[in-house]
N, CA and C atoms as a LAMMPS dump frame, in Angstrom:
ITEM: TIMESTEP
0
ITEM: NUMBER OF ATOMS
456
ITEM: BOX BOUNDS ff ff ff
-5.0000000000000000e+02 5.0000000000000000e+02
-5.0000000000000000e+02 5.0000000000000000e+02
-5.0000000000000000e+02 5.0000000000000000e+02
ITEM: ATOMS id mol type element x y z
1 1 1 N 50.438 428.133 -340.837
2 1 2 C 51.368 428.043 -341.771
3 1 3 C 50.92 427.51 -343.208
4 2 1 N 49.948 426.902 -343.202
5 2 2 C 49.297 426.698 -344.461
6 2 3 C 48.666 427.625 -344.98
7 3 1 N 48.122 428.853 -344.465
8 3 2 C 47.773 430.017 -344.899
9 3 3 C 48.796 430.718 -345.557
10 4 1 N 50.028 430.945 -345.108
11 4 2 C 51.2 431.617 -345.778
12 4 3 C 51.271 430.935 -346.953
13 5 1 N 51.571 429.387 -346.954
14 5 2 C 51.924 428.814 -348.135
15 5 3 C 51.118 429.221 -349.409
16 6 1 N 49.609 429.233 -348.895
17 6 2 C 48.67 429.777 -349.838
18 6 3 C 48.777 431.262 -350.444
19 7 1 N 49.343 432.035 -349.474
20 7 2 C 49.419 433.542 -349.891
21 7 3 C 50.571 433.69 -350.907
22 8 1 N 51.669 433.007 -350.438
23 8 2 C 53.152 432.985 -351.415
24 8 3 C 52.604 432.382 -352.705
25 9 1 N 52.083 431.192 -352.605
26 9 2 C 51.609 430.676 -353.989
27 9 3 C 50.934 431.549 -354.87
28 10 1 N 49.619 432.204 -354.299
29 10 2 C 48.87 433.219 -355.157
30 10 3 C 49.835 434.17 -355.399
31 11 1 N 50.684 434.895 -354.692
32 11 2 C 51.606 436.081 -355.204
33 11 3 C 52.564 435.641 -356.134
34 12 1 N 53.212 434.337 -356.144
35 12 2 C 53.952 434.01 -357.16
36 12 3 C 53.351 433.892 -358.297
37 13 1 N 52.089 433.176 -358.332
38 13 2 C 51.181 433.121 -359.677
39 13 3 C 50.807 434.431 -360.304
40 14 1 N 50.53 435.282 -359.272
41 14 2 C 50.142 436.659 -359.989
42 14 3 C 51.499 437.448 -360.635
43 15 1 N 52.666 436.958 -359.789
44 15 2 C 53.887 437.78 -360.586
45 15 3 C 53.993 437.163 -361.779
46 16 1 N 53.804 435.8 -361.85
47 16 2 C 54.134 435.008 -363.136
48 16 3 C 53.194 435.494 -364.107
49 17 1 N 51.994 435.683 -364.06
50 17 2 C 51.172 436.228 -364.898
51 17 3 C 51.359 437.65 -365.466
52 18 1 N 51.892 438.352 -364.508
53 18 2 C 52.198 439.929 -364.752
54 18 3 C 53.477 439.791 -365.655
55 19 1 N 54.372 439.064 -365.144
56 19 2 C 55.645 439.037 -366.081
57 19 3 C 55.516 438.231 -367.577
58 20 1 N 54.786 437.3 -367.758
59 20 2 C 54.384 436.648 -369.073
60 20 3 C 53.507 437.624 -369.835
61 21 1 N 52.544 438.444 -369.253
62 21 2 C 51.917 439.515 -369.997
63 21 3 C 52.745 440.789 -370.482
64 22 1 N 53.61 440.977 -369.74
65 22 2 C 54.532 442.042 -369.784
66 22 3 C 55.134 441.896 -370.921
67 23 1 N 56.02 440.391 -371.205
68 23 2 C 56.954 440.081 -371.926
69 23 3 C 56.103 439.835 -373.346
70 24 1 N 55.052 439.108 -373.312
71 24 2 C 54.371 438.927 -374.526
72 24 3 C 53.55 440.17 -375.124
73 25 1 N 53.404 441.145 -374.36
74 25 2 C 52.937 442.188 -374.95
75 25 3 C 53.986 442.905 -375.611
76 26 1 N 55.338 443.04 -375.019
77 26 2 C 56.728 443.628 -375.688
78 26 3 C 57.098 443.211 -376.845
79 27 1 N 56.792 441.547 -377.123
80 27 2 C 57.304 440.897 -378.224
81 27 3 C 56.024 441.178 -379.268
82 28 1 N 54.648 441.329 -379.087
83 28 2 C 53.807 441.199 -380.022
84 28 3 C 53.733 442.604 -381.02
85 29 1 N 53.842 442.328 -382.417
86 29 2 C 53.573 443.267 -383.35
87 29 3 C 52.601 444.278 -382.983
88 30 1 N 52.818 445.459 -383.006
89 30 2 C 51.958 446.655 -382.612
90 30 3 C 50.747 446.516 -383.495
91 31 1 N 50.802 446.34 -384.838
92 31 2 C 49.871 446.266 -385.574
93 31 3 C 48.726 445.162 -385.431
94 32 1 N 49.062 444.224 -384.764
95 32 2 C 48.254 443.037 -384.489
96 32 3 C 47.475 443.192 -383.164
97 33 1 N 48.088 444.013 -382.363
98 33 2 C 47.203 444.489 -381.023
99 33 3 C 45.686 444.827 -381.294
100 34 1 N 45.234 444.479 -380.155
101 34 2 C 43.555 444.934 -380.146
102 34 3 C 43.532 445.926 -379
103 35 1 N 42.605 446.955 -379.32
104 35 2 C 42.495 448.04 -378.365
105 35 3 C 43.54 449.067 -378.479
106 36 1 N 44.231 448.977 -377.457
107 36 2 C 45.441 450.052 -377.323
108 36 3 C 46.505 449.81 -378.168
109 37 1 N 47.411 450.93 -378.021
110 37 2 C 48.959 450.61 -378.683
111 37 3 C 49.79 449.918 -377.755
112 38 1 N 50.852 449.677 -378.211
113 38 2 C 51.703 448.87 -377.298
114 38 3 C 52.056 449.64 -375.899
115 39 1 N 52.393 450.81 -376.015
116 39 2 C 52.755 451.659 -375.103
117 39 3 C 51.831 451.661 -373.777
118 40 1 N 50.451 451.94 -374.575
119 40 2 C 49.187 451.768 -373.575
120 40 3 C 49.214 450.492 -372.925
121 41 1 N 49.242 449.512 -373.587
122 41 2 C 49.131 448.082 -372.717
123 41 3 C 50.233 447.958 -371.97
124 42 1 N 51.503 448.237 -372.224
125 42 2 C 52.496 448.224 -371.298
126 42 3 C 52.33 449.044 -370.093
127 43 1 N 51.667 450.31 -370.228
128 43 2 C 51.393 451.139 -369.159
129 43 3 C 50.5 450.487 -368.221
130 44 1 N 49.343 449.974 -368.882
131 44 2 C 48.218 449.256 -368.062
132 44 3 C 48.77 448.091 -367.287
133 45 1 N 49.655 447.339 -368.159
134 45 2 C 50.082 446.098 -367.222
135 45 3 C 51.054 446.46 -366.04
136 46 1 N 51.759 447.675 -366.162
137 46 2 C 52.678 447.957 -365.243
138 46 3 C 51.947 448.794 -363.973
139 47 1 N 50.907 449.739 -364.161
140 47 2 C 50.37 450.29 -363.572
141 47 3 C 49.182 449.628 -362.476
142 48 1 N 48.666 448.742 -363.347
143 48 2 C 47.417 447.906 -362.822
144 48 3 C 47.866 446.561 -362.72
145 49 1 N 48.837 446.091 -362.117
146 49 2 C 49.672 444.919 -362.231
147 49 3 C 48.784 443.623 -362.472
148 50 1 N 47.906 442.927 -361.409
149 50 2 C 47.35 441.995 -362.033
150 50 3 C 45.838 442.143 -363.062
151 51 1 N 45.311 443.285 -362.479
152 51 2 C 44.148 443.578 -363.373
153 51 3 C 44.844 443.916 -365.043
154 52 1 N 45.625 444.631 -365.197
155 52 2 C 46.357 444.992 -366.3
156 52 3 C 46.529 443.744 -367.022
157 53 1 N 47.44 442.678 -366.419
158 53 2 C 47.853 441.549 -367.135
159 53 3 C 46.701 440.688 -367.674
160 54 1 N 45.552 440.468 -366.75
161 54 2 C 44.426 439.886 -367.055
162 54 3 C 43.751 440.339 -368.367
163 55 1 N 43.594 441.979 -368.289
164 55 2 C 42.947 442.53 -369.49
165 55 3 C 43.788 442.354 -370.822
166 56 1 N 45.122 442.441 -370.599
167 56 2 C 45.957 441.919 -371.787
168 56 3 C 45.734 440.76 -372.516
169 57 1 N 45.489 439.77 -371.512
170 57 2 C 45.252 438.454 -371.847
171 57 3 C 44.148 438.185 -372.653
172 58 1 N 43.084 438.815 -371.867
173 58 2 C 41.653 438.651 -372.603
174 58 3 C 41.35 439.608 -373.729
175 59 1 N 41.799 440.997 -373.678
176 59 2 C 41.302 441.862 -374.502
177 59 3 C 42.267 442.334 -375.328
178 60 1 N 43.687 442.211 -375.13
179 60 2 C 44.54 443.165 -375.939
180 60 3 C 45.498 442.13 -377.048
181 61 1 N 45.451 440.71 -376.719
182 61 2 C 46.253 439.949 -377.471
183 61 3 C 45.583 439.728 -378.694
184 62 1 N 46.473 439.5 -379.784
185 62 2 C 45.808 439.29 -381.13
186 62 3 C 45.362 437.703 -381.065
187 63 1 N 44.151 437.726 -381.999
188 63 2 C 43.633 436.62 -382.035
189 63 3 C 44.47 435.361 -382.653
190 64 1 N 44.296 434.238 -382.261
191 64 2 C 45.032 433.087 -382.858
192 64 3 C 46.469 433.037 -382.483
193 65 1 N 46.734 433.458 -381.29
194 65 2 C 48.128 433.423 -380.679
195 65 3 C 48.645 432.336 -380.321
196 66 1 N 47.855 431.078 -380.518
197 66 2 C 48.285 429.817 -380.148
198 66 3 C 49.317 429.253 -381.18
199 67 1 N 48.899 429.534 -382.44
200 67 2 C 49.942 429.171 -383.699
201 67 3 C 50.995 430.103 -383.578
202 68 1 N 50.863 431.527 -383.381
203 68 2 C 52.029 432.393 -383.49
204 68 3 C 52.975 432.264 -382.302
205 69 1 N 52.517 431.621 -381.365
206 69 2 C 53.454 431.795 -380.297
207 69 3 C 54.503 430.5 -380.358
208 70 1 N 54.294 429.741 -381.332
209 70 2 C 55.296 428.677 -381.707
210 70 3 C 56.35 429.373 -382.268
211 71 1 N 57.687 428.747 -382.364
212 71 2 C 58.752 429.416 -383.066
213 71 3 C 58.176 429.096 -384.413
214 72 1 N 58.639 430.16 -385.251
215 72 2 C 58.642 430.373 -386.571
216 72 3 C 59.468 429.414 -387.478
217 73 1 N 59.031 428.556 -388.116
218 73 2 C 59.683 427.536 -389.053
219 73 3 C 60.383 428.246 -390.071
220 74 1 N 61.968 428.367 -390.175
221 74 2 C 62.383 428.767 -391.191
222 74 3 C 62.185 428.074 -392.566
223 75 1 N 62.218 428.787 -393.586
224 75 2 C 62.246 428.443 -395.122
225 75 3 C 63.589 427.752 -395.093
226 76 1 N 63.388 426.525 -395.758
227 76 2 C 64.638 425.996 -396.246
228 76 3 C 65.01 426.415 -397.47
229 77 1 N 66.395 426.283 -397.837
230 77 2 C 66.728 426.724 -399.455
231 77 3 C 65.897 426.167 -400.467
232 78 1 N 65.279 425.171 -400.425
233 78 2 C 64.656 424.416 -401.325
234 78 3 C 63.187 424.796 -401.254
235 79 1 N 62.537 425.764 -400.398
236 79 2 C 61.344 426.52 -400.69
237 79 3 C 61.378 427.582 -401.078
238 80 1 N 62.617 428.265 -401.381
239 80 2 C 62.859 429.42 -402.012
240 80 3 C 63.034 429.544 -403.602
241 81 1 N 61.931 429.939 -404.154
242 81 2 C 62.05 430.073 -405.552
243 81 3 C 62.985 430.609 -406.368
244 82 1 N 63.605 431.78 -405.657
245 82 2 C 64.761 432.278 -406.385
246 82 3 C 65.926 431.504 -406.04
247 83 1 N 66.302 430.987 -404.955
248 83 2 C 67.364 429.791 -404.886
249 83 3 C 66.925 428.871 -406.024
250 84 1 N 65.865 428.306 -406.111
251 84 2 C 65.744 427.142 -407.192
252 84 3 C 66.229 427.583 -408.357
253 85 1 N 65.525 428.701 -408.915
254 85 2 C 65.986 429.371 -410.325
255 85 3 C 67.589 429.492 -410.375
256 86 1 N 68.136 429.989 -409.346
257 86 2 C 69.691 430.306 -409.493
258 86 3 C 70.392 428.738 -409.483
259 87 1 N 70.042 428.058 -408.929
260 87 2 C 70.375 426.438 -408.7
261 87 3 C 70.373 425.705 -410.315
262 88 1 N 68.908 426.031 -410.743
263 88 2 C 68.782 425.527 -412.302
264 88 3 C 69.564 426.138 -413.384
265 89 1 N 69.955 427.482 -413.193
266 89 2 C 70.817 428.345 -414.093
267 89 3 C 72.147 427.748 -413.7
268 90 1 N 72.818 427.68 -412.61
269 90 2 C 73.883 427.194 -412.441
270 90 3 C 74.244 425.558 -413.037
271 91 1 N 73.177 424.927 -412.973
272 91 2 C 73.19 423.497 -413.27
273 91 3 C 73.409 423.506 -414.913
274 92 1 N 72.522 424.439 -415.559
275 92 2 C 72.722 424.608 -417.002
276 92 3 C 74.03 425.152 -417.507
277 93 1 N 74.512 425.951 -416.856
278 93 2 C 75.746 426.537 -417.119
279 93 3 C 77.064 425.555 -417.008
280 94 1 N 76.778 424.93 -415.914
281 94 2 C 77.676 423.691 -415.827
282 94 3 C 77.863 422.849 -416.987
283 95 1 N 76.631 422.396 -417.181
284 95 2 C 76.156 421.272 -418.373
285 95 3 C 76.94 421.999 -419.63
286 96 1 N 76.505 423.071 -419.76
287 96 2 C 77.056 423.788 -421.124
288 96 3 C 78.792 423.873 -421.049
289 97 1 N 78.992 424.247 -420.188
290 97 2 C 80.612 424.192 -419.78
291 97 3 C 81.224 422.663 -420.159
292 98 1 N 80.729 421.853 -419.642
293 98 2 C 81.044 420.43 -419.793
294 98 3 C 81.039 419.912 -421.225
295 99 1 N 80.03 420.287 -421.739
296 99 2 C 79.668 419.813 -423.272
297 99 3 C 80.65 420.438 -423.851
298 100 1 N 80.844 421.832 -423.742
299 100 2 C 81.976 422.577 -424.57
300 100 3 C 83.209 421.903 -424.353
301 101 1 N 83.673 421.444 -423.158
302 101 2 C 85.048 420.957 -422.87
303 101 3 C 85.023 419.596 -423.518
304 102 1 N 83.977 418.843 -423.526
305 102 2 C 83.991 417.808 -424.219
306 102 3 C 84.237 417.833 -425.756
307 103 1 N 83.486 418.829 -426.342
308 103 2 C 83.612 419.002 -427.629
309 103 3 C 85.134 419.594 -428.209
310 104 1 N 85.638 420.371 -427.45
311 104 2 C 87.12 420.859 -427.645
312 104 3 C 87.998 419.583 -427.504
313 105 1 N 87.877 418.867 -426.646
314 105 2 C 88.654 417.551 -426.441
315 105 3 C 88.591 416.793 -427.502
316 106 1 N 87.184 416.586 -428.186
317 106 2 C 87.123 415.521 -429.132
318 106 3 C 87.688 416.393 -430.531
319 107 1 N 87.489 417.548 -430.523
320 107 2 C 88.373 418.103 -431.695
321 107 3 C 89.876 418.115 -431.59
322 108 1 N 90.471 418.108 -430.516
323 108 2 C 91.831 417.899 -430.458
324 108 3 C 92.136 416.411 -430.791
325 109 1 N 91.318 415.548 -430.141
326 109 2 C 91.889 414.467 -430.412
327 109 3 C 91.528 413.836 -431.934
328 110 1 N 90.18 414.466 -432.193
329 110 2 C 90.11 414.051 -433.857
330 110 3 C 90.901 415.027 -434.805
331 111 1 N 91.455 416.043 -434.492
332 111 2 C 92.045 416.708 -435.493
333 111 3 C 93.414 415.869 -435.912
334 112 1 N 94.165 415.165 -435.25
335 112 2 C 95.309 414.473 -435.842
336 112 3 C 94.95 413.106 -436.477
337 113 1 N 93.703 412.737 -436.302
338 113 2 C 93.484 411.59 -437.015
339 113 3 C 92.217 411.55 -437.892
340 114 1 N 92.316 412.751 -438.426
341 114 2 C 91.191 413.025 -439.463
342 114 3 C 91.475 412.34 -440.915
343 115 1 N 92.625 411.782 -441.053
344 115 2 C 92.927 411.161 -442.555
345 115 3 C 92.88 412.138 -443.639
346 116 1 N 92.118 411.865 -444.515
347 116 2 C 92.088 412.573 -445.808
348 116 3 C 91.157 413.632 -445.863
349 117 1 N 90.501 413.901 -444.618
350 117 2 C 89.554 415.112 -444.638
351 117 3 C 90.138 416.479 -444.416
352 118 1 N 89.769 417.561 -445.317
353 118 2 C 90.369 418.639 -445.658
354 118 3 C 90.283 419.424 -444.148
355 119 1 N 91.599 420.144 -443.824
356 119 2 C 92.001 421.061 -442.794
357 119 3 C 90.584 421.996 -442.433
358 120 1 N 90.371 422.789 -443.471
359 120 2 C 89.59 424.078 -443.466
360 120 3 C 88.314 423.626 -443.338
361 121 1 N 87.578 422.246 -443.61
362 121 2 C 86.243 422.313 -443.636
363 121 3 C 85.857 421.699 -442.095
364 122 1 N 84.6 421.409 -441.941
365 122 2 C 83.905 420.774 -440.897
366 122 3 C 83.769 421.893 -439.574
367 123 1 N 82.985 421.224 -438.573
368 123 2 C 82.77 422.054 -437.387
369 123 3 C 84.048 422.337 -436.611
370 124 1 N 84.316 423.768 -436.56
371 124 2 C 85.409 424.231 -435.597
372 124 3 C 86.956 423.913 -436.197
373 125 1 N 86.717 423.367 -437.707
374 125 2 C 88.119 423.218 -438.203
375 125 3 C 88.825 424.191 -438.856
376 126 1 N 88.671 425.354 -438.572
377 126 2 C 89.392 426.571 -439.156
378 126 3 C 88.6 427.348 -440.021
379 127 1 N 87.152 427.27 -439.976
380 127 2 C 86.348 427.947 -440.854
381 127 3 C 86.203 429.092 -439.962
382 128 1 N 85.905 430.316 -440.79
383 128 2 C 85.658 431.642 -440.216
384 128 3 C 84.551 431.787 -439.203
385 129 1 N 84.83 432.063 -438.202
386 129 2 C 83.801 432.239 -437.149
387 129 3 C 83.627 430.834 -436.322
388 130 1 N 84.301 429.94 -436.696
389 130 2 C 84.525 428.738 -435.91
390 130 3 C 85.331 428.565 -434.681
391 131 1 N 85.29 427.578 -434.084
392 131 2 C 86.004 427.626 -432.739
393 131 3 C 87.577 427.373 -433.009
394 132 1 N 88.473 428.18 -432.337
395 132 2 C 90.051 428.099 -432.409
396 132 3 C 90.471 426.958 -431.748
397 133 1 N 89.684 426.276 -430.876
398 133 2 C 90.274 425.579 -430.052
399 133 3 C 91.242 424.342 -430.706
400 134 1 N 90.629 423.773 -431.575
401 134 2 C 91.254 422.701 -432.524
402 134 3 C 92.514 423.027 -433.345
403 135 1 N 92.526 424.37 -433.868
404 135 2 C 93.577 424.98 -434.756
405 135 3 C 95.168 424.924 -434.131
406 136 1 N 95.264 425.314 -432.924
407 136 2 C 96.369 425.447 -431.912
408 136 3 C 97.238 424.211 -432.342
409 137 1 N 96.404 423.168 -431.948
410 137 2 C 96.978 421.74 -431.762
411 137 3 C 97.46 421.163 -433.21
412 138 1 N 96.491 421.534 -434.022
413 138 2 C 96.657 421.199 -435.448
414 138 3 C 97.812 421.866 -436.08
415 139 1 N 98.181 423.176 -435.859
416 139 2 C 99.211 423.87 -436.323
417 139 3 C 100.494 423.375 -435.778
418 140 1 N 100.603 423.01 -434.66
419 140 2 C 101.899 422.519 -434.129
420 140 3 C 102.014 420.795 -434.517
421 141 1 N 101.077 420.28 -434.933
422 141 2 C 101.481 418.813 -435.294
423 141 3 C 101.937 418.756 -436.787
424 142 1 N 103.116 418.336 -436.829
425 142 2 C 103.977 418.099 -438.112
426 142 3 C 103.933 416.51 -438.582
427 143 1 N 103 415.858 -438.327
428 143 2 C 103.086 414.699 -438.815
429 143 3 C 103.086 414.496 -440.292
430 144 1 N 103.669 413.43 -440.582
431 144 2 C 104.039 413.399 -442.109
432 144 3 C 102.629 413.039 -442.904
433 145 1 N 101.653 412.916 -442.49
434 145 2 C 100.461 412.222 -443.193
435 145 3 C 99.621 413.678 -443.425
436 146 1 N 100.092 414.833 -442.971
437 146 2 C 99.196 415.997 -443.348
438 146 3 C 99.752 416.599 -444.611
439 147 1 N 98.887 417.376 -445.293
440 147 2 C 99.013 418.067 -446.296
441 147 3 C 99.085 419.439 -446.059
442 148 1 N 100.342 420.027 -445.577
443 148 2 C 100.308 421.296 -445.495
444 148 3 C 101.366 421.987 -446.005
445 149 1 N 101.222 423.322 -446.306
446 149 2 C 102.286 423.893 -447.018
447 149 3 C 103.505 424.208 -446.03
448 150 1 N 104.655 424.273 -446.192
449 150 2 C 105.671 424.499 -445.336
450 150 3 C 105.331 425.865 -444.59
451 151 1 N 105.779 426.171 -443.353
452 151 2 C 105.718 427.808 -442.946
453 151 3 C 106.848 428.527 -443.02
454 152 1 N 106.675 429.657 -443.253
455 152 2 C 107.737 430.679 -443.548
456 152 3 C 108.535 431.076 -442.417
């Protein structure tokens, strides 16, 4: 009885080594293999089951498989330089848009309370090439303090 358990245990160990070697051989990159090509190693493991599996483990496996057998750690987005460049560019664009929005809002608010300042001077106040954001509000503002000629 004890002898049968020993034989069954040895057979299970042999099958486990063969299956492990076959799966590892199939998953290994062809360029990293030593000795034969992938198809050759698979044929050796299948045709010479225990001997082929042991040959693969000692002679065919790429060196340094202890580190490569661990699952490869994926790169996070903060490790990708292209992602970081895009993120920085997006941040700059949002910052510029916010600054422009504040300036336009300031011009709208400041346009009606300029007092005696001329309408055509100043930044974005209607000068050629300036921003037209403040002019639309100023044109519709008919407050009595403005010195504007009547419209036709």
